[in-house]
N, C-alpha and C positions, 0 to 999 in steps of 0.2 A: 304379377304384372311386371313387364320390362319397361323402364322409363327411358325416353330420349331427352335431350336437353330442353325441348319445349315444355315437357311435363314439370321440370324443375322451375322453369321461368314462371309457370302458372301456379306453382306452389303445391302441386298434387301431393307429394309425399309428406308435406309438413302439416296437413290438415286431416290426416287419416291415421288410424291406429294400425293399418295394414303393413305387411312387410313387402318391400319392393326390391327389384333387381335392376342393375344397370351395368355398364361396361366401364373399364378404366378409361377408354377413349371419351365417353360421355362425361365421366367424372372430371377429367382434365378440361373438357370443353367449358364446364361451368365454373372453373376456378376464378375467372375474372369477376364473377359476381360474389363479392365477399360475404354478403348476408346469406345467400343460398349455399355457399361453400361451408360456412360455419354450421348452418343447420344440417347440411348433408353429412358433415363430419360427426355431429351429435347423433343423427339417426344411425349412422354406421356403428358408432360405439354402443348404441342400445340394441343393435341387431335387427333394426327395422329397415336397413338399407344394405343389401348384399351386392358387392362389386365383384363381378366374375368376368373372366376373359373367355370368349367363345373358342371352341376347338377349331383348328385349321380347316378340317373338312367341312364344317358348317359355314365358315367364312367363304370358302370356295363355292359352296352351294348358294349362299346369299348373293355373291357376285354374279354367278351364272344366271340366277333367276332375275336379278335386276337388269342384266344385259338383255335377257330375253324379253322382258317387259318394256325395255327402252328407258328405264329409269336410271341406269347406272351413271350416265354423265351428270345427273343432278344430285347424286348421293355423295356425302362426305365419308371419310373413313369411320367416324363415330356412327353414322347412319348404317353403314354396312355391318358394323359390329353389333348394333341393336338387332338387326334382322337375323344375324347369325346366332346370337344368344337366344332369341325367340325360337328359332329353328331347333336349337339344341335342347331347350327346356320344355318346349310345347306351350309356353306362356303367351298371353296376349301382349300387345304393345300399346302403350299410351304415347301418342304423338299427334302433333298438328302439322307435321311435314307431309305434304301430298305425295311426294315421291316415295317416302318410307311406307306410307299407308298403301299406295298402289302396288309396290313391290311385295309387301306383306300379303296383300290379297292374292297376288299372283302365286305366292308360295303356299297359300292355304292357311295363313296366319291371320287371326283377327286383330284389328287395331281399333282404338278408341280415341276420338278427338277430345281436346280439353278446352281450348279457348275459341275454337271454331266449330262450325257444324259438321266439319269433316267432308271428305269427298262425296259427291253425289253420283259421279260417274267414274268407273274404273275400267282399265283396259290396257292395251298395248300401245306404246308410243311409236308412231311412224315418223321418220325423218325424211324430208323432201327438199330438194334444191329448187327454189323458185325460178332460177335462170335456166337450168337444164331440164326442169320438170321431171326429174327422175327421183325415185326412192333411193336413199343413201343409207349407209350404216350410221349408227349414232355418232355424233360429233358436233363440233362447232361450225365447221365450214365444209363445203362440198370438196371432195377429194379430186374432182375433175376441173372445176372452174374457180374454186375459192370463195364462192358466194356463201354468206351465212345461211345455214340450214334453218328451216322452219319445222316445227314438230306439231303433230296433232294426235289426239287420242282416237284410237280405233276400237 
């Protein structure tokens, strides 16, 4: 299983004898939580937490899939690294992040929620300008009139 930051916040790797994987970007993201960081360091020393960097071609694949699903604007660099590592290893992802879960589904990767019930609907995000009433590429504002875009799941 590949862990994103929400899995560490929920304490997933600390209450199980399983071996988990994550990325350096996620490991860095949890550094501000001293308790979680100390426990993660101990798990890594025991061989129960493996920190791997995904290969560049899998990072490109993850970014392309997230762009196609419309999730890319919502994803951080650690999120993309988790998707890429799951693509590379074929492992499932543990996450409570809706955008990660939706992009994983789009890529054919299974995801499991920890602290939430997980997404009930998955699909492709469509971005629309409420002023121009036209579909737009993913982003924050309409490239024609500057109005903030709205998104909906299709």
